[in-house]
N, C-alpha and C positions, 0 to 999 in steps of 0.2 A: 893194315894200311895199304891202300891201293895207289899205284902210280899210273898216271894217264897223260897222254899227249894232248896238246891243245885241240887238234882236229877231232880226236875221239871225244874229248870233253864237250866240245861244241855240239857234236852230233848226238850225244847221249847225256846231256846236262841233267835232265830230270832223274835219270837212274843214279847218277853220282850224288846228286843232292839228296835223294832218298837214302842212300847209304850213309851220307853225312848226318842226316836226321837220326839215324839209328846209332850214332856215336862213333862212326868210323871216320878217320882222317884220310883225305885224298891229296896226294902230291901231284901237282901239275908240272909237266916237263915240256921243254922246248928243245927238240933235237937231242933228247936223252938227258939234258941237264935240268935239274929241278929249279923251278922259278917261283913257285907259289905253293901254299899249303891251304887247303880248304878244310876247315874243321867246324864241328858244332859250335854255335855261338856261346853256349854255356861253358865250353871248355877254353874259350879264348882268354889269354892272359896278356897283361900289359897293353891294353888297347890305347891307341894313340889319338884317334879322332872322336869328336863328340858323337858322330853317327854310330860308331862302333860301340861306344859306351851306352848309348840309348838302346841299341839293339840287344846288348847283354841284359840291361835292366828290363826290357820288354820280355825277353825270354824267361826271366825269373818271375815275371808277373808283377814287377814293381811299378811299371808305368804302362800306359796304353798309347801306342803310336798313332798319329793322325792317319785317317784313311784317304784324305785328299790333300792336294797341294795348297798351301796357304797363299792367299791372294796378296800380292805386294801393293796393290792399288788401294789406297785409303783416301777417301775424300773428306775434307772438313765440311761440316754442316753448320750453316749459320742459322741460329734461331733468334726470333724476335721476342722481346718481353724480358721479364726478370730472370736472373740467373737461378737455376734450380737450387743451388745451395741457399740462396736467400729465401726462396719459397719454403724450403724444409725448415729453416730456422723460424720463420714466421708461424709455421704450422705447429711447432713445438711449444710455442708460447701460449 
């Protein structure tokens, strides 16, 4: 288990994330006091947020996370003519 200060972590984030990928836990310190723990997502216990839970599920291969941000803009479309449900029912007869 490695302990690293915030400045060193910021400057060498890739190296510490690589170590974490290999299964090592990293303790983040601020002025010598531990403030956070970076650990492999597969080892995380007691997740609190939905994002953390989804991250663990993705790491185990249970779900695939989206690759782009979901658009919040959805426009209603007005269509003329019969409702699609009525057309389907007529076609079944």
